[in-house]
C-alpha positions as CSV (number, residue, x, y, z in Angstrom):
1,M,6.9,16.0,-2.0
2,A,8.3,15.9,-5.5
3,D,11.3,14.1,-4.1
4,Q,9.1,11.6,-2.3
5,F,7.2,10.8,-5.5
6,E,10.5,10.5,-7.4
7,Q,11.7,8.1,-4.7
8,L,8.5,6.1,-5.1
9,R,8.8,5.9,-8.8
10,Q,12.4,4.7,-8.5
11,L,11.4,2.1,-5.9
12,R,8.6,0.8,-8.1
13,L,11.1,0.3,-10.9
14,Q,13.1,-2.1,-8.7
15,K,10.3,-4.1,-7.0
16,P,6.5,-4.1,-6.2
17,V,5.6,-1.5,-3.6
18,N,3.4,-2.0,-0.5
19,Y,1.9,1.4,-0.2
20,Y,1.0,0.9,3.5
21,T,4.6,0.3,4.3
22,Y,5.8,3.1,2.1
23,W,3.5,5.8,3.7
24,G,4.0,4.4,7.2
25,L,0.3,3.7,7.7
26,E,-1.0,2.1,10.9
27,A,-2.7,-0.9,9.3
28,D,-2.4,-2.7,5.9
29,F,-5.7,-3.1,4.0
30,S,-4.0,-4.2,0.7
31,K,-5.3,-7.7,0.9
32,P,-7.5,-9.9,3.1
33,G,-6.3,-11.5,6.4
34,L,-4.0,-8.7,7.7
35,I,-6.3,-7.0,10.2
36,S,-7.1,-8.6,13.6
37,P,-10.5,-8.0,15.2
38,E,-8.8,-6.0,17.9
39,K,-7.1,-3.7,15.4
40,Q,-10.4,-3.4,13.5
41,E,-12.2,-2.2,16.7
42,E,-9.4,0.2,17.5
43,L,-9.6,1.8,14.0
44,L,-13.4,2.1,14.2
45,E,-13.1,4.0,17.5
46,K,-10.5,6.3,15.9
47,G,-12.8,6.8,12.9
48,E,-15.7,7.8,15.2
49,Y,-13.3,10.3,16.9
50,F,-12.1,11.8,13.7
51,V,-15.7,12.4,12.5
52,S,-16.3,14.3,15.8
53,L,-13.5,16.7,14.9
54,K,-15.2,17.9,11.7
55,E,-16.0,21.6,11.7
56,D,-19.0,23.3,10.1
57,E,-16.9,25.0,7.5
58,V,-13.9,23.8,5.6
59,P,-11.0,25.4,7.4
60,P,-8.4,27.6,5.6
61,V,-4.9,26.4,5.0
62,D,-2.6,28.7,6.9
63,N,0.3,28.7,9.4
64,N,-2.0,27.1,12.0
65,Y,-3.3,24.4,9.7
66,T,-0.7,23.5,7.1
67,W,-0.6,21.2,4.1
68,A,1.8,19.0,6.0
69,Q,-0.6,18.6,8.9
70,I,-3.6,18.0,6.6
71,E,-1.6,15.3,4.7
72,K,-0.6,13.6,8.1
73,E,-4.2,13.6,9.2
74,N,-5.3,12.0,6.0
75,K,-2.7,9.3,6.4
76,D,-3.9,8.7,10.0
77,W,-7.6,8.7,8.8
78,W,-7.1,6.3,5.9
79,P,-7.0,2.9,7.8
80,T,-10.1,4.0,9.7
81,H,-12.0,4.6,6.5
82,C,-11.1,1.1,5.2
83,A,-12.1,-0.4,8.6
84,A,-15.5,1.3,8.3
85,L,-16.1,0.0,4.8
86,R,-15.2,-3.5,5.8
87,T,-17.5,-3.4,8.9
88,G,-20.6,-2.1,7.1
89,G,-23.9,-2.1,9.0
90,D,-25.0,0.9,11.0
91,R,-21.7,1.6,12.7
92,G,-19.6,1.5,9.6
93,N,-22.1,3.5,7.6
94,N,-22.4,6.1,10.3
95,I,-18.7,6.6,10.2
96,L,-18.6,6.7,6.4
97,S,-21.5,9.3,6.2
98,G,-19.8,11.4,8.9
99,E,-16.6,11.6,6.9
100,Y,-18.3,13.9,4.4
101,H,-18.5,17.7,4.6
102,K,-22.0,19.1,4.4
103,N,-21.2,20.7,1.0
104,L,-19.8,17.5,-0.5
105,V,-19.6,17.4,-4.3
106,Y,-19.6,13.7,-5.5
107,L,-19.1,12.9,-9.1
108,C,-19.7,9.3,-10.2
109,Q,-21.6,7.4,-13.0
110,D,-24.9,7.8,-11.2
111,G,-24.3,11.4,-10.1
112,P,-23.4,14.1,-9.8
113,F,-24.6,14.6,-6.2
114,V,-24.3,17.7,-4.0
115,G,-24.5,17.8,-0.3
116,T,-24.8,14.8,2.0
117,E,-28.4,13.7,1.4
118,E,-28.6,13.2,-2.4
119,Q,-26.2,10.3,-2.6
120,K,-27.3,8.5,0.6
121,D,-29.7,6.0,-1.0
122,R,-27.3,5.2,-3.9
123,E,-24.3,4.7,-1.6
124,T,-26.3,2.6,0.8
125,H,-26.7,0.0,-2.0
126,W,-23.0,0.2,-2.9
127,W,-21.8,-0.1,0.7
128,A,-24.0,-3.2,1.2
129,L,-22.5,-4.9,-1.8
130,L,-19.0,-3.9,-0.9
131,S,-19.2,-5.2,2.7
132,Q,-21.4,-8.3,2.1
133,P,-20.6,-11.5,3.9
134,G,-18.0,-13.7,2.1
135,V,-16.4,-10.7,0.4
136,T,-13.4,-8.7,1.6
137,M,-12.8,-5.2,0.3
138,C,-9.1,-4.3,-0.3
139,W,-7.2,-1.2,-1.2
140,P,-3.9,-2.2,-2.9
141,I,-3.0,1.3,-4.0
142,V,-3.2,4.6,-2.2
143,F,-1.5,8.0,-2.7
144,F,-1.5,11.1,-0.6
145,W,-0.6,14.7,-1.5
146,R,-1.7,17.5,0.6
147,E,-5.5,17.2,0.8
148,F,-5.7,14.7,-2.1
149,V,-6.2,11.0,-1.5
150,H,-6.2,8.7,-4.6
151,F,-6.9,5.0,-4.2
152,E,-7.9,1.9,-6.1
153,W,-9.9,-0.8,-4.5
154,K,-11.3,-4.3,-5.2
155,C,-13.6,-6.7,-3.5
156,V,-12.3,-10.3,-3.3
157,D,-14.5,-13.3,-2.8
158,N,-13.1,-15.2,0.2
159,A,-14.0,-18.6,-1.2
160,T,-13.1,-18.3,-4.9
161,N,-10.6,-15.4,-4.8
162,E,-12.4,-13.8,-7.7
163,T,-12.7,-10.0,-8.0
164,A,-16.4,-9.2,-7.5
165,S,-16.0,-5.4,-8.0
166,K,-13.4,-2.7,-8.3
167,G,-13.0,1.0,-8.5
168,L,-10.9,4.1,-8.6
169,V,-11.5,7.0,-6.3
170,V,-10.2,10.5,-5.6
171,W,-11.1,12.4,-2.4
172,I,-10.2,15.9,-1.5
173,R,-10.2,15.8,2.3
174,R,-9.2,18.9,4.4
175,G,-8.0,16.7,7.2
176,H,-10.1,15.9,10.3
177,R,-11.3,19.5,10.6
178,G,-12.8,19.7,7.1
179,G,-13.6,16.2,6.1
180,C,-14.2,15.2,2.4
181,Y,-15.7,18.0,0.4
182,Y,-15.1,16.5,-3.1
183,K,-15.2,12.9,-4.3
184,S,-15.0,11.3,-7.7
185,E,-15.4,7.6,-8.3
186,Q,-15.6,4.9,-10.9
187,L,-17.1,1.6,-9.8
188,T,-17.3,-1.6,-11.7
189,F,-19.4,-4.6,-10.5
190,Y,-18.8,-7.9,-12.0
191,R,-21.7,-9.7,-10.3
192,D,-24.6,-8.9,-8.0
193,V,-26.0,-6.7,-10.8
194,Y,-29.4,-7.5,-12.1
195,A,-31.4,-5.9,-14.9
196,P,-34.8,-4.3,-14.0
197,Q,-37.8,-6.6,-14.6
198,D,-39.1,-4.6,-17.5
199,L,-36.0,-5.2,-19.5
200,L,-36.4,-8.9,-19.2
201,L,-39.8,-9.1,-20.9
């Protein structure tokens, strides 16, 4: 993996990198307009299947479930996660909720949250803003190492091309069998943010 990261650093010195091509991912969510409705549906079906593989406990890493296998599964999973966020609604949200392990630790500016219930109300609001009509969520940067997935995202207004929000996220995901058991996130919203009424008096 050190050699792969060194190769990536050298490549980035020469030209911009498309991380979806570099990692050999199934679909490219780096900008709007690259995913057909047919591919979106295929990815949602895969996302639902991956959620069904999650076990009750985070599995150990051993000869039967190696770091290489976990990293491959995370690369296979990544486009399905992006598809679920772009879809929103009950279907997308069910996939997103199902990606978490029951003992999730989630650190963010409104957290920390522990388990899969504490953050549900907060994330429902975020997911609604991120997948709202007229805005396309994009993930231009994504890195994989063993069970770690690091990514940066932004929401692009389809009419004006402005960035409506952006963020940086780290997941620790033990492949399909473990799901995400740790998440840290920083979100910045540039619009659709209103002060409580009592602050406006």
